[in-house]
C-alpha positions in Angstrom: 1.4 -38.9 -63.5 0.6 -40.1 -60.0 1.9 -36.9 -58.7 -0.2 -34.6 -61.0 -3.4 -36.1 -59.9 -3.0 -35.3 -56.1 -4.9 -32.5 -54.6 -2.8 -29.3 -53.8 -2.0 -29.1 -50.2 -4.1 -26.7 -48.2 -2.1 -24.2 -45.9 -4.0 -22.7 -42.8 -5.2 -19.1 -43.2 -3.7 -16.1 -41.5 -6.6 -15.6 -39.2 -6.4 -19.3 -37.8 -2.7 -19.0 -37.4 -3.2 -16.0 -35.6 -5.9 -17.1 -33.3 -4.2 -20.4 -32.4 -0.8 -18.9 -31.8 0.8 -19.7 -28.3 0.6 -15.9 -27.3 -3.1 -15.9 -28.1 -3.9 -19.2 -26.4 -2.0 -18.2 -23.4 -4.1 -15.0 -23.2 -7.2 -16.8 -24.0 -6.7 -19.0 -20.7 -5.1 -16.3 -18.6 -7.1 -16.0 -15.2 -7.8 -12.4 -16.1 -9.6 -13.3 -19.3 -11.5 -16.0 -17.2 -12.5 -13.6 -14.5 -13.9 -11.1 -16.9 -16.0 -13.9 -18.6 -17.4 -15.0 -15.2 -18.2 -11.5 -14.5 -19.8 -10.7 -17.8 -21.9 -13.8 -17.2 -23.1 -12.6 -13.7 -21.2 -15.6 -12.3 -18.3 -13.5 -10.4 -17.2 -14.5 -7.1 -17.3 -12.0 -4.3 -14.1 -10.0 -3.8 -11.9 -11.9 -1.2 -11.2 -10.0 1.9 -7.7 -9.6 3.3 -6.7 -11.7 6.2 -6.5 -10.1 9.6 -2.9 -10.1 10.7 -3.9 -10.2 14.6 -7.3 -12.2 14.7 -6.7 -12.6 18.6 -7.3 -8.8 19.2 -10.9 -9.6 18.5 -12.7 -11.2 21.3 -16.4 -12.3 21.6 -17.5 -9.0 23.1 -15.9 -7.0 20.3 -17.6 -9.4 17.6 -21.1 -8.6 19.3 -20.1 -4.9 19.3 -19.0 -5.0 15.6 -22.1 -7.0 14.5 -24.5 -4.4 16.4 -22.2 -1.7 14.5 -23.7 -2.5 11.2 -27.0 -1.0 12.3 -25.5 2.4 13.4 -24.0 5.1 11.2 -20.6 5.3 9.5 -19.4 7.4 12.2 -20.2 5.0 14.9 -18.5 2.2 13.0 -15.4 4.5 12.5 -15.3 5.1 16.0 -15.7 1.5 17.3 -12.9 0.4 14.8 -10.7 3.0 16.1 -11.4 1.9 19.7 -10.8 -1.8 18.8 -7.6 -0.8 17.0 -6.4 1.1 20.1 -7.2 -1.6 22.4 -5.1 -4.1 20.0 -2.3 -1.9 20.5 -2.2 -1.4 24.1 -2.9 -5.2 24.6 0.1 -5.9 22.0 2.4 -3.5 24.1 1.5 -5.0 27.4 2.2 -8.6 25.9 5.6 -7.6 24.6 6.8 -5.3 27.6 7.7 -8.1 29.7 10.2 -10.1 27.2 11.5 -6.7 25.8 12.5 -5.6 29.5 13.9 -8.9 30.2 16.1 -9.0 27.1 17.0 -5.0 28.0 18.0 -6.3 31.3 20.2 -9.2 30.1 22.1 -6.7 27.6 22.5 -4.5 30.8 24.1 -7.4 32.5 26.5 -8.0 29.6 27.6 -4.7 29.5 28.6 -4.6 33.2 30.2 -7.9 33.0 32.0 -7.2 29.5 33.1 -3.7 30.7 34.5 -5.2 34.0 36.2 -8.2 31.9 37.7 -5.8 29.5 39.2 -3.4 31.9 41.2 -6.2 33.5 42.2 -7.7 30.3 46.0 -7.0 29.6 45.6 -7.2 25.9 43.0 -4.8 25.9 44.8 -2.2 28.0 47.9 -2.7 25.7 46.0 -2.0 22.3 43.8 0.7 23.9 46.6 3.2 22.9 46.0 2.8 19.3 42.4 3.6 19.7 43.1 6.4 21.8 45.2 7.9 18.9 42.7 7.7 16.3 39.7 8.8 18.6 41.3 11.7 20.2 42.2 13.6 17.0 38.6 13.2 15.9 37.2 14.0 19.0 39.1 17.5 19.3 38.3 18.1 15.8 34.6 17.9 16.2 34.7 19.9 19.4 36.7 22.6 17.6 34.3 22.9 14.9 31.2 23.0 17.3 33.1 25.9 19.3 33.9 27.7 16.0 30.3 27.5 14.9 29.0 28.7 18.2 30.9 31.7 18.1 30.5 32.6 14.5 26.7 32.4 14.9 26.4 33.3 18.5 23.1 35.1 18.3 21.4 32.0 16.3 23.4 29.5 18.8 21.8 31.6 21.8 18.2 31.7 20.5 18.3 28.1 19.8 19.7 27.3 23.4 17.0 29.6 24.9 13.9 28.5 22.7 15.0 24.6 22.7 17.7 24.0 25.6 17.6 20.4 24.8 19.5 21.0 21.6 22.7 21.1 23.8 22.1 17.8 25.2 21.4 16.3 21.8 24.8 17.7 20.5 26.7 16.2 23.3 25.2 12.9 22.8 25.8 12.9 19.2 29.4 14.0 19.1 30.5 10.6 20.5 28.7 8.8 18.3 29.9 10.3 15.3 33.4 10.5 16.5 33.5 6.7 17.1 31.8 6.1 13.7 34.7 8.0 11.9 37.2 6.2 14.0 35.9 2.9 13.1 35.8 3.7 9.3 39.2 5.5 9.2 41.4 2.8 11.3 39.0 -0.3 11.5 41.7 -2.6 12.8 42.6 -0.3 15.7 39.1 -0.4 16.8 38.4 -4.4 15.7 41.4 -5.3 17.8 39.9 -4.4 21.2 36.9 -6.7 20.2 39.4 -9.6 19.2 41.5 -9.2 22.5 38.4 -9.9 24.7 36.8 -12.6 22.3 40.0 -14.5 22.5 39.3 -14.6 26.4 36.0 -16.3 25.6 36.6 -18.4 22.5 40.4 -18.4 20.9 39.3 -20.3 18.1 36.6 -17.9 16.9 38.8 -15.0 17.5 41.4 -16.4 15.3 38.7 -17.1 12.6 37.2 -13.6 12.5 40.6 -12.1 12.8 41.3 -13.6 9.3 38.1 -12.4 8.0 38.6 -8.8 9.0 42.5 -8.6 8.6 43.8 -5.5 6.5 47.3 -4.8 5.6 46.7 -0.6 5.3 46.4 0.7 8.9 44.3 3.5 7.4 41.2 2.8 5.3 41.4 4.7 2.1 37.8 4.7 1.4 36.7 5.9 4.7 35.1 9.1 3.3 33.0 7.3 1.0 31.9 4.6 3.7 30.8 7.8 5.9 28.8 9.5 2.9 26.9 6.1 2.6 26.2 6.2 6.2 24.9 9.7 6.1 22.5 9.1 3.2 21.3 6.0 5.0 20.7 7.6 8.1 17.7 9.8 7.3 15.5 8.2 9.7 18.0 9.2 12.6 18.1 12.7 11.6 14.2 12.7 11.5 13.5 11.2 14.9 16.4 13.6 16.5 14.5 16.8 14.9 11.3 15.4 16.3 12.7 14.9 19.8 14.0 18.4 19.6 10.5 19.8 19.0 9.7 18.4 22.5 12.2 20.8 24.1 10.0 23.7 23.5 7.6 22.4 26.1 8.4 24.2 29.7 10.2 22.2 32.2 9.7 18.7 31.0 10.6 19.3 27.5 14.4 19.4 27.6 14.1 16.2 29.9 12.1 14.3 27.2 14.4 15.5 24.3 17.5 14.3 26.3 15.8 10.8 27.2 14.5 10.2 23.3 17.8 11.4 21.9 19.7 9.0 24.4 17.6 6.2 23.2 18.1 7.1 19.5 22.1 7.2 20.0 21.8 3.8 22.0 20.1 2.1 19.2 22.7 3.6 16.6 25.7 2.9 18.5 24.7 -0.7 18.7 25.0 -0.7 14.9 28.5 0.7 15.2 29.8 -1.5 17.8 28.3 -4.7 16.2 29.5 -3.7 12.6 32.8 -5.4 13.7 31.0 -8.7 13.1 28.1 -7.7 10.4 30.3 -5.5 8.1 34.0 -6.2 9.0 33.9 -10.0 9.4 30.6 -10.8 7.3 30.5 -7.9 4.8 26.5 -7.8 5.2 24.5 -5.4 3.1 22.5 -2.6 4.7 19.3 -4.7 4.3 20.9 -7.9 6.0 22.4 -5.8 8.5 19.3 -4.2 9.5 17.6 -7.6 9.6 20.2 -8.8 11.9 20.1 -5.9 14.2 16.2 -5.8 14.6 16.2 -9.4 15.7 18.2 -8.5 18.7 17.2 -4.9 19.2 16.2 -4.8 22.8 19.1 -6.8 24.2 21.5 -4.7 22.2 19.8 -1.4 23.4 20.1 -2.5 27.0 23.8 -3.3 26.4 24.6 0.1 24.9 22.6 2.4 27.1 25.1 2.7 30.2 28.0 3.4 27.7 26.0 6.0 25.8 25.4 7.7 29.0 28.9 7.8 30.0 29.9 9.0 26.4 27.6 11.9 26.8 30.1 13.6 29.4 32.1 16.2 27.2 35.9 15.2 26.3 36.3 12.6 28.7 33.2 10.4 28.3 33.8 9.4 24.7 37.3 7.7 25.3 35.4 5.0 27.2 34.1 3.8 24.0 37.0 1.7 23.4 35.9 -0.6 26.5 32.1 -0.8 25.1 33.9 -2.2 21.7 35.8 -4.6 23.7 32.8 -5.5 25.9 30.9 -6.2 22.7 32.6 -9.6 22.5 30.3 -10.7 25.4 26.9 -9.9 23.8 28.1 -11.2 20.5 29.2 -14.5 22.0 25.9 -15.0 24.0 23.7 -13.9 21.1 25.1 -16.3 18.6 25.5 -19.2 21.2 21.7 -18.7 22.0 20.9 -18.8 18.1 22.9 -21.9 17.9 20.8 -23.8 20.6 17.6 -22.7 19.0 18.9 -24.1 15.5 19.8 -27.5 17.3 16.5 -28.0 18.4 14.6 -27.4 15.3 17.4 -29.5 13.5 17.7 -27.1 10.7 20.7 -26.7 8.5 23.6 -24.5 9.9 23.5 -20.6 9.3 26.3 -18.5 8.5 25.3 -16.5 11.7 25.6 -19.6 13.7 29.1 -20.0 14.9 29.5 -21.8 18.0 27.6 -23.6 20.7 26.6 -22.3 24.2 29.6 -22.6 26.8 29.1 -24.5 29.5 
């Protein structure tokens, strides 16, 4: 009887269940809806302006000029902003010129020190024959392909050489780069062993650790064609800038020199990637993004290191054979780069990084 006298249980309607659902409640409290309500009520806050990434470029004089420019036309404001932007770029370049030149000078010193030490290292001379066997075959094939193309397309080659003579210098600077790249991917240990032999002279323990990380049983890498194709796909910027420097060759007298200078700089940058891939790829297995970040942080010192070897390698036939010395000398710049990072890390008392491997030698 008591149960029959109780009132029936009331269930919430579909409308209330929908409006009180977690999804609708989250949408109702979202920042977007709140901002829309404030805007509808006329209480919207002003749009936040982006922060200036380089506030130092605006001096007091520039601030006064900026304030007075509001009374001028839009063209005057645009011209003043362009002048301020150019002035900021020039001042930034002037501030960075000295440290960049110092880093390039340090890399140049390490190239001479490392090259001289590698030439007098008996283990490097002993294993240099394995590098020559791999390098000479690829080099002769590339020179033969170049000669065949020039003979088959002689009119086109003569026209290009006449219109843009800097193209010849570009070819002779890029053949050693790609020959060395193919040799590295086809027989990696034949090239890596030169680096390990010189690194053993600097740090025997670290040389043994890296050798265990990069040791392979097969003398020839079976996937070298796939890796080479990946490099071709990711080097579009190199091709683009090479074409840009080639366009300067049309300028009479100085055009060929500008093309040669720009292409030498590009090849020196790319050669640094190939030389230090003995650590970034063979040992640490870095991705392309990680390798790009690691190389950009040390760009100017690496370019200063590779420039002398690139100039020597540009000599046809004989020059590219010296690149084995540059691979052995890379142990010096590798050793000093990581030891410098180690000192910075100790000063900041940070956790050890996988790129920090040993302390700076006394």
